[in-house]
C-alpha positions, -999 to 999 in steps of 0.1 A, spaced: 0 0 0 15 33 -10 15 66 9 -14 81 -10 -36 51 -3 -27 54 34 -36 91 34 -70 83 16 -77 55 41 -69 78 71 -92 105 57 -121 80 52 -115 67 88 -115 102 102 -148 110 83 -163 78 96 -152 86 131 -167 121 129 -199 106 116 -201 83 146 -194 112 170 -223 131 153 -247 101 157 -238 98 193 -248 134 200 -284 126 191 -291 161 180 -293 158 143 -256 167 138 -249 136 117 -279 141 95 -271 178 89 -235 168 81 -245 141 57 -269 166 40 -242 193 36 -216 167 25 -241 153 0 -247 188 -14 -209 193 -18 -207 159 -36 -235 169 -60 -216 201 -68 -181 187 -70 -187 153 -87 -193 168 -122 -163 191 -118 -140 163 -108 -154 142 -137 -145 169 -162 -112 176 -144 -101 139 -149 -108 141 -186 -91 175 -189 -60 161 -172 -60 132 -197 -62 154 -227 -37 179 -213 -12 151 -208 -15 142 -245 -16 178 -259 11 195 -239 46 193 -254 60 165 -231 96 166 -241 98 204 -236 81 203 -203 101 174 -189 133 190 -200 124 222 -182 107 207 -152 119 171 -150 136 158 -118 170 163 -135 163 200 -140 172 207 -104 171 242 -91 165 257 -125 134 236 -128 122 246 -93 126 283 -102 108 279 -136 80 260 -119 78 288 -93 72 314 -120 49 292 -141 26 286 -110 20 323 -107 6 325 -143 -21 298 -139 -53 319 -136 -76 291 -124 -89 274 -94 -81 239 -81 -104 222 -106 -80 233 -133 -47 235 -114 -47 200 -99 -56 182 -132 -28 203 -148 -5 191 -120 -16 155 -127 -9 159 -164 25 174 -155 33 143 -134 25 121 -164 48 142 -185 77 135 -161 78 167 -140 98 161 -109 82 161 -75 102 191 -62 93 211 -93 57 202 -90 58 212 -53 72 246 -63 45 250 -90 16 242 -67 30 263 -39 34 293 -63 0 288 -77 -15 287 -42 4 317 -27 5 340 -58 -26 332 -78 -26 362 -100 -64 361 -106 -71 361 -69 -46 389 -63 -62 411 -90 -98 403 -83 -99 400 -46 -68 410 -26 -60 444 -42 -96 457 -42 -104 445 -7 -70 448 11 -52 474 -9 -20 474 -30 2 482 0 -9 451 20 -7 429 -11 28 442 -19 39 434 17 23 399 15 38 391 -18 72 403 -10 73 386 24 63 353 9 83 356 -23 107 327 -14 81 302 -3 77 283 -37 115 278 -42 119 269 -6 91 244 -8 107 229 -39 141 227 -22 125 211 9 107 186 -14 140 177 -31 155 170 3 126 148 13 127 129 -21 163 121 -13 157 113 24 128 90 17 140 77 -16 107 86 -34 
């Protein structure tokens, strides 16, 4: 059993444990949680269905040799820095970014580079900065936040590289 299977199993066990706690409260908590969770499932299932197909097509349509040469595990620090910049430019939510990450794995992108990409996408999502952060929080705060977290994606990639070596992943 691999690590991802263990994580998925732990999440299912945690959800089951919380469901049992809710039932033991005898106040409708479990039913309300199931109703809300079912609503999320109805909303997210079609999105995930489309995302899996999108990832499959993206893996076939993207220039695999070019991407693996720039972001493959042998690209090292250069690949981590490129992935950190590319992650900023993905103007989409998780329904697009994670299937894109799955396609990148299939194309041979290294785990440290993928970690830098996803960290950069999460911390510096340009669409979120322009649509939400600057209008609500102001350019001064956003400038401070961006400049103070500028090194996070490369550091995440370097940390992931160390963990890949340490755990022989």
